[in-house]
Backbone bond lengths (Angstrom), bond angles and torsions (degrees), N, CA, C in turn:
res aa  C-N    CA-C-N  psi(-1)  N-CA   C-N-CA  omega(-1)  CA-C   N-CA-C  phi
1 M - - - 1.490 - - 1.516 108.93 -
2 K 1.385 116.21 -43.77 1.454 120.78 -176.65 1.504 111.97 -66.48
3 K 1.347 117.43 -32.32 1.444 124.41 178.32 1.530 111.02 -65.76
4 K 1.318 118.27 -43.13 1.411 124.61 177.70 1.528 111.55 -61.95
5 K 1.305 115.31 -40.88 1.469 121.31 -178.83 1.521 110.23 -69.13
6 N 1.344 116.03 -37.92 1.465 121.32 175.18 1.459 112.77 -64.65
7 D 1.367 115.63 -44.78 1.458 122.59 178.46 1.515 111.63 -60.47
8 H 1.320 117.31 -42.49 1.459 125.14 177.23 1.553 110.38 -63.54
9 Q 1.276 116.42 -42.00 1.515 118.57 -179.12 1.489 108.81 -69.27
10 Q 1.368 118.37 -37.23 1.485 120.91 179.97 1.519 108.44 -64.95
11 S 1.370 115.76 -46.18 1.392 123.83 -178.55 1.517 110.38 -59.35
12 E 1.335 116.59 -45.95 1.459 120.52 179.89 1.522 111.44 -65.17
13 A 1.313 118.71 -37.63 1.437 124.67 178.92 1.524 109.32 -65.53
14 A 1.294 114.26 -44.54 1.541 119.21 179.13 1.516 109.60 -63.67
15 F 1.315 119.08 -41.21 1.486 122.96 174.63 1.546 111.89 -59.77
16 E 1.310 115.22 -49.40 1.459 116.46 -179.48 1.538 112.74 -65.88
17 D 1.311 117.62 -34.42 1.465 122.02 176.22 1.557 109.03 -63.69
18 K 1.350 117.12 -44.75 1.406 118.67 -179.52 1.491 110.72 -64.50
19 Q 1.339 121.53 -43.78 1.433 124.30 175.29 1.535 115.01 -56.03
20 E 1.357 111.00 -41.79 1.479 116.93 176.80 1.540 112.95 -62.35
21 K 1.301 112.17 -43.10 1.533 119.21 179.91 1.536 107.39 -65.44
22 Q 1.340 119.14 -41.93 1.448 122.78 -179.87 1.574 108.70 -61.80
23 H 1.305 116.41 -42.49 1.400 121.07 178.73 1.493 113.21 -64.24
24 E 1.309 117.14 -40.78 1.491 121.40 173.77 1.561 111.01 -60.39
25 L 1.356 114.39 -45.23 1.385 118.53 178.62 1.595 112.30 -59.58
26 L 1.322 113.46 -43.41 1.498 116.99 176.90 1.507 109.54 -58.12
27 K 1.325 117.78 -45.27 1.490 120.82 -178.90 1.554 110.89 -55.48
28 S 1.317 114.87 -43.96 1.440 120.17 -178.70 1.494 111.83 -68.75
29 L 1.305 117.90 -42.07 1.428 124.50 178.50 1.505 112.60 -66.20
30 F 1.308 117.60 -37.18 1.461 120.88 178.52 1.517 109.92 -71.90
31 R 1.300 121.77 -36.49 1.476 122.44 173.98 1.507 108.49 -54.47
32 E 1.327 115.94 -48.20 1.435 120.65 -176.71 1.540 110.74 -70.25
33 L 1.317 116.70 -33.50 1.519 119.77 179.78 1.535 107.13 -69.85
34 F 1.322 119.43 -43.12 1.469 118.29 177.63 1.538 111.86 -56.48
35 Q 1.277 113.93 -41.48 1.458 121.25 -179.97 1.567 108.56 -62.23
36 S 1.351 115.34 -48.49 1.434 122.17 179.88 1.528 113.63 -61.40
37 E 1.331 114.91 -42.43 1.438 119.93 -178.80 1.555 111.65 -71.75
38 R 1.291 118.52 -32.51 1.426 119.49 170.72 1.480 111.73 -61.31
39 S 1.285 117.86 -42.44 1.447 122.66 177.57 1.532 109.83 -66.25
40 A 1.360 116.90 -38.65 1.517 119.35 179.21 1.466 112.37 -62.77
41 M 1.334 117.55 -29.92 1.466 120.74 178.03 1.462 111.70 -70.88
42 K 1.384 116.97 -36.12 1.476 119.28 -173.00 1.491 116.43 -98.83
43 H 1.370 119.04 -49.96 1.499 121.09 -175.62 1.523 112.85 -58.11
44 P 1.267 119.77 -50.95 1.503 115.35 -177.44 1.534 114.03 -59.31
45 R 1.340 113.75 -36.83 1.500 118.58 -179.88 1.509 108.83 -66.19
46 R 1.371 116.63 -43.39 1.459 117.96 177.27 1.515 114.49 -61.74
47 E 1.319 113.64 -41.27 1.484 120.24 177.09 1.549 110.99 -61.58
48 A 1.301 115.77 -42.63 1.413 122.33 -179.22 1.592 110.95 -59.75
49 E 1.404 112.60 -46.21 1.447 116.59 178.66 1.515 109.99 -66.29
50 R 1.299 117.89 -34.80 1.491 118.76 179.99 1.512 110.33 -66.74
51 L 1.290 117.67 -34.19 1.518 121.87 -179.24 1.504 110.59 -81.33
52 G 1.335 118.50 -25.88 1.406 120.98 172.91 1.586 116.66 77.68
53 G 1.237 117.38 6.51 1.504 119.76 178.40 1.487 111.73 137.49
54 G 1.300 114.54 -177.89 1.500 120.91 177.67 1.536 109.87 91.38
55 P 1.327 116.04 174.81 1.470 120.88 -178.72 1.577 115.94 -53.89
56 P 1.349 117.23 -44.64 1.450 114.31 177.81 1.528 115.54 -60.04
57 A 1.329 115.00 -42.53 1.454 117.58 -179.67 1.544 112.12 -69.68
58 Q 1.295 121.28 -33.21 1.432 124.39 174.88 1.522 111.02 -65.39
59 A 1.343 115.31 -45.84 1.455 120.05 176.86 1.542 113.35 -59.35
60 L 1.313 116.76 -43.32 1.464 121.56 178.82 1.474 111.18 -64.59
61 T 1.305 118.17 -44.71 1.439 122.28 -179.77 1.528 111.25 -60.64
62 A 1.291 118.32 -37.04 1.494 124.34 179.00 1.542 110.17 -62.14
63 V 1.384 114.78 -38.81 1.461 114.62 177.39 1.491 111.98 -71.23
64 S 1.332 118.40 -39.47 1.406 119.83 178.93 1.509 112.55 -62.70
65 D 1.362 116.76 -40.91 1.435 120.22 176.38 1.528 112.07 -63.11
66 H 1.300 116.94 -40.00 1.455 120.86 177.87 1.560 108.74 -61.75
67 A 1.296 118.48 -47.07 1.436 120.17 -179.27 1.551 111.86 -59.65
68 R 1.307 114.43 -40.60 1.525 118.11 177.09 1.552 109.46 -67.46
69 S 1.254 119.74 -39.86 1.437 120.99 -175.63 1.532 112.22 -72.51
70 M 1.348 115.73 -27.31 1.466 117.97 -178.98 1.539 114.73 -93.33
71 F 1.329 115.46 -4.75 1.473 118.02 -171.46 1.528 110.86 -60.61
72 A 1.363 115.27 -51.75 1.489 117.57 -178.93 1.479 111.70 -56.40
73 G 1.328 118.12 -42.52 1.475 120.23 176.37 1.510 113.18 -60.89
74 L 1.349 116.49 -36.79 1.441 120.82 -177.88 1.543 106.09 -66.35
75 C 1.266 118.83 -44.94 1.465 125.28 178.86 1.539 108.37 -57.27
76 A 1.281 115.74 -49.84 1.506 121.35 -178.02 1.552 111.83 -61.60
77 V 1.315 117.60 -42.80 1.462 123.38 -177.77 1.533 108.23 -69.43
78 A 1.312 115.71 -34.53 1.498 118.59 179.91 1.493 109.41 -68.06
79 R 1.356 117.09 -42.53 1.490 117.69 179.07 1.535 109.50 -65.34
80 A 1.339 117.30 -43.12 1.475 118.85 -178.55 1.503 110.31 -62.58
81 A 1.319 119.49 -30.65 1.448 122.63 178.63 1.534 111.39 -85.00
82 E 1.330 115.28 6.86 1.459 121.26 -177.41 1.526 111.42 56.25
83 V 1.327 114.38 39.82 1.464 119.66 175.70 1.505 103.11 -115.52
84 P 1.347 117.50 128.50 1.487 119.76 -178.22 1.509 111.51 -62.85
85 V 1.357 110.68 141.38 1.475 117.44 172.98 1.533 104.43 -70.56
86 S 1.264 116.63 115.30 1.490 120.59 -168.44 1.515 113.82 -81.44
87 R 1.307 113.32 95.21 1.452 120.17 176.96 1.527 106.24 -66.42
88 A 1.312 117.23 -39.01 1.536 119.80 178.45 1.555 109.88 -61.06
89 G 1.326 114.78 -43.99 1.494 119.31 179.24 1.515 107.97 -60.38
90 M 1.263 116.65 -44.60 1.505 117.59 -178.20 1.529 110.20 -68.00
91 A 1.323 116.69 -38.91 1.449 119.16 178.20 1.526 111.96 -64.73
92 I 1.297 116.22 -41.40 1.512 121.38 176.57 1.501 108.44 -61.85
93 G 1.313 115.69 -45.26 1.472 122.62 178.17 1.522 110.16 -54.93
94 S 1.359 115.34 -47.32 1.476 118.49 178.10 1.509 111.92 -62.06
95 L 1.346 117.57 -44.39 1.517 121.15 -176.65 1.538 106.60 -63.69
96 L 1.312 118.27 -46.46 1.455 119.69 179.56 1.513 111.79 -64.92
97 S 1.292 116.95 -31.63 1.492 120.86 176.80 1.499 110.33 -65.81
98 I 1.324 113.26 -44.67 1.509 118.47 179.75 1.517 109.95 -64.39
99 A 1.293 117.50 -46.57 1.475 125.39 -179.83 1.575 106.63 -58.48
100 R 1.272 116.38 -46.99 1.514 117.41 179.27 1.472 112.18 -61.53
101 H 1.338 113.82 -42.35 1.526 118.07 -175.75 1.511 109.09 -67.81
102 V 1.374 117.70 -38.34 1.485 119.47 -177.98 1.447 113.16 -75.34
103 V 1.412 117.36 -36.95 1.504 119.92 -174.88 1.507 110.75 -99.92
104 L 1.323 114.59 -70.90 1.480 118.81 -168.99 1.534 114.23 -62.58
105 D 1.349 115.22 -50.88 1.469 118.94 -176.27 1.480 112.08 -63.61
106 R 1.298 121.05 -16.26 1.465 124.47 179.76 1.490 113.43 -100.02
107 T 1.342 117.50 -2.07 1.438 118.30 -176.25 1.544 113.08 -127.18
108 V 1.327 119.83 1.47 1.443 121.30 -179.96 1.599 111.17 -122.57
109 E 1.265 111.86 161.01 1.503 118.48 179.60 1.526 108.55 -70.69
110 A 1.350 111.89 157.93 1.491 118.04 -174.83 1.563 112.29 -57.84
111 E 1.300 115.52 -39.23 1.458 120.91 -177.21 1.483 110.04 -65.86
112 R 1.325 118.52 -44.82 1.522 122.27 -179.13 1.507 109.08 -67.29
113 S 1.304 120.45 -38.14 1.418 120.29 179.45 1.508 110.48 -68.57
114 Y 1.337 117.57 -36.32 1.504 122.74 174.06 1.487 111.45 -56.33
115 R 1.344 114.24 -48.25 1.487 118.88 -179.28 1.508 111.30 -65.16
116 A 1.324 118.27 -36.24 1.440 120.87 177.03 1.567 111.57 -62.34
117 T 1.332 115.02 -40.85 1.407 120.44 179.12 1.608 109.23 -66.46
118 L 1.279 115.91 -39.63 1.422 120.87 176.89 1.530 110.60 -62.88
119 L 1.241 117.58 -40.25 1.485 122.74 178.03 1.544 109.88 -60.50
120 G 1.328 118.42 -42.48 1.447 122.90 176.85 1.519 113.54 -63.08
121 M 1.363 115.18 -36.85 1.483 120.55 177.92 1.554 108.19 -67.10
122 R 1.329 116.61 -43.66 1.465 118.19 179.45 1.568 111.42 -61.07
123 H 1.354 114.13 -37.06 1.457 119.34 176.44 1.520 113.29 -57.83
124 G 1.318 114.88 -43.06 1.467 123.27 176.90 1.542 110.30 -60.58
125 V 1.315 116.49 -48.65 1.508 121.75 177.48 1.521 111.00 -57.47
126 D 1.356 116.56 -44.04 1.464 117.54 177.98 1.512 113.10 -63.95
127 L 1.311 117.19 -36.96 1.467 120.95 175.99 1.467 112.76 -60.42
128 V 1.342 116.90 -45.42 1.478 120.28 -177.58 1.480 110.65 -70.08
129 K 1.328 119.19 -32.15 1.469 122.21 174.64 1.505 110.97 -62.18
130 L 1.341 116.75 -43.39 1.466 120.25 -179.07 1.503 108.46 -70.32
131 I 1.327 120.85 -43.61 1.450 122.32 175.51 1.518 110.50 -54.02
132 R 1.311 118.43 -46.33 1.437 122.28 179.21 1.522 111.65 -56.82
133 K 1.359 115.29 -39.83 1.475 118.64 -178.18 1.527 111.59 -68.15
134 V 1.420 114.86 -39.88 1.426 118.76 177.10 1.519 109.51 -69.01
135 A 1.304 119.30 -37.72 1.494 121.79 176.02 1.550 109.94 -59.96
136 D 1.322 117.85 -47.52 1.451 121.35 178.82 1.525 110.67 -59.18
137 A 1.344 115.87 -49.18 1.453 120.97 -177.93 1.515 115.36 -62.38
138 S 1.367 116.00 -26.18 1.482 120.41 -177.18 1.508 111.87 -106.07
139 G 1.351 116.43 5.37 1.481 120.33 174.05 1.518 111.48 75.48
140 R 1.292 119.20 28.25 1.464 122.22 178.73 1.554 108.65 -94.22
141 V 1.291 115.83 81.44 1.441 123.78 -172.72 1.544 113.86 -59.00
142 E 1.358 114.64 -46.98 1.465 118.66 -178.07 1.549 111.18 -61.81
143 L 1.321 114.30 -43.59 1.452 119.24 179.89 1.529 109.73 -65.88
144 A 1.245 119.74 -44.46 1.463 122.54 177.86 1.536 110.41 -59.21
145 G 1.335 116.44 -44.40 1.498 119.38 177.35 1.503 111.57 -62.31
146 F 1.297 118.96 -43.96 1.516 119.56 176.86 1.528 111.29 -58.92
147 C 1.342 118.03 -42.80 1.433 121.99 179.47 1.506 110.89 -63.98
148 T 1.309 116.48 -40.61 1.472 118.76 -179.55 1.595 110.70 -64.59
149 R 1.322 114.91 -42.94 1.504 119.20 179.07 1.556 108.71 -67.11
150 W 1.282 119.59 -42.39 1.459 124.10 -179.64 1.484 106.57 -60.74
151 L 1.351 119.60 -48.12 1.440 121.24 -175.29 1.526 112.24 -69.06
152 E 1.299 119.05 -36.06 1.433 122.50 176.31 1.544 111.97 -55.90
153 E 1.324 113.38 -41.62 1.502 120.53 -176.96 1.567 106.84 -81.30
154 R 1.277 117.64 -52.66 1.542 120.92 -170.56 1.493 112.21 -67.53
155 E 1.317 117.79 -41.78 1.508 119.60 -176.23 1.569 108.02 -62.70
156 A 1.275 116.34 -38.44 1.523 119.14 179.25 1.553 107.95 -64.19
157 L 1.304 117.94 -41.60 1.499 122.65 179.51 1.487 111.83 -66.39
158 V 1.321 117.64 -42.09 1.467 122.48 176.39 1.504 111.97 -66.64
159 D 1.298 116.81 -37.01 1.512 120.96 174.46 1.559 108.85 -62.34
160 R 1.281 114.92 -37.17 1.492 120.00 179.21 1.559 110.08 -65.52
161 V 1.350 115.39 -41.62 1.470 118.66 176.68 1.517 109.27 -65.39
162 E 1.300 119.90 -41.60 1.455 120.22 176.63 1.522 112.44 -60.98
163 S 1.278 116.70 -42.09 1.487 121.69 179.89 1.491 109.42 -65.02
164 A 1.273 117.80 -40.68 1.502 124.16 -178.22 1.546 111.49 -63.26
165 M 1.324 115.98 -20.03 1.480 121.22 -177.27 1.503 108.95 -61.22
166 G 1.352 118.89 -26.81 1.471 121.66 175.36 1.496 114.13 -59.27
167 W 1.331 117.23 -23.41 1.465 120.75 177.20 1.503 113.02 -55.42
168 F 1.366 116.18 -34.21 1.461 118.89 179.51 1.479 112.72 -66.43
169 A 1.281 118.90 -28.23 1.491 121.94 177.63 1.515 110.41 -67.24
170 E 1.301 116.76 -30.20 1.442 122.31 -179.80 1.513 112.34 -87.75
171 H 1.323 117.11 -15.45 1.482 122.81 -178.43 1.583 108.22 -132.92
172 P 1.351 114.30 64.38 1.481 118.53 -175.55 1.563 113.43 -60.04
173 K 1.290 118.32 -29.49 1.435 122.01 -178.49 1.508 108.19 -67.45
174 R 1.366 118.04 -43.42 1.382 120.89 174.86 1.502 115.54 -66.86
175 A 1.370 114.17 -30.83 1.509 119.97 179.52 1.511 109.81 -62.76
176 A 1.323 114.50 -39.51 1.426 122.71 -176.19 1.541 117.07 -82.11
177 E 1.351 111.88 -8.30 1.430 116.63 -174.68 1.501 112.97 -62.41
178 M 1.302 112.74 139.22 1.505 120.70 176.26 1.470 108.09 -99.16
179 P 1.363 116.12 159.52 1.475 116.99 174.87 1.487 113.59 -61.27
180 R 1.286 115.74 157.36 1.459 120.38 -174.65 1.524 114.63 -54.47
181 L 1.351 118.21 -39.73 1.444 120.29 177.83 1.548 116.70 -52.82
182 L 1.404 110.96 -48.19 1.456 117.09 -178.80 1.500 111.38 -74.75
183 R 1.278 119.95 -33.78 1.475 122.91 -178.68 1.568 107.53 -56.10
184 G 1.310 116.54 -46.63 1.464 122.08 -179.47 1.487 110.27 -61.47
185 R 1.344 118.30 -43.43 1.491 121.79 -177.71 1.531 108.69 -67.18
186 R 1.324 117.31 -43.14 1.433 121.15 -178.75 1.554 112.10 -63.44
187 A 1.236 116.32 -33.96 1.523 121.00 179.95 1.481 108.29 -66.27
188 H 1.345 117.59 -34.65 1.493 119.42 -173.79 1.553 110.33 -87.15
189 A 1.308 116.97 -13.49 1.481 120.02 -176.48 1.486 111.63 -76.53
């Protein structure tokens, strides 16, 4: 009888330890997701403005709009999952966004900047996929449901951004365009 009680206590302790580790993983993933979503609100819109219209700009704007529309829900589901709404993640996302805008977006061609933005979007999708797996494994039904809905919408939008990349093949001059600041410098060189 004593052995069964010991086995049960060990099993319960292992279960609690696993849940604690899953919760810690969720905290880490959410910090990264808040950073990624802050970027998803800003970068695609900046790229769309840089491109000035057409299918790539429209696809980028749709992702930015989705990030904005889902943000309140993301905060709510984080609180419900007892995961802090990461102000630090959002601040880091803002700092990285500013650094990218000041450095990268001003020094690379339109097509390359577009692909960098697409890469960031894919990173966000991968994060939400992993969060959903952790939510499923830890029995967090609400969180898993939010992730499923988010993915259904966002993956289609990111696919649209990927498809719109073909526009650059038809517009190679625009693909090779440099930001205004550098174009002026290169003309004088």
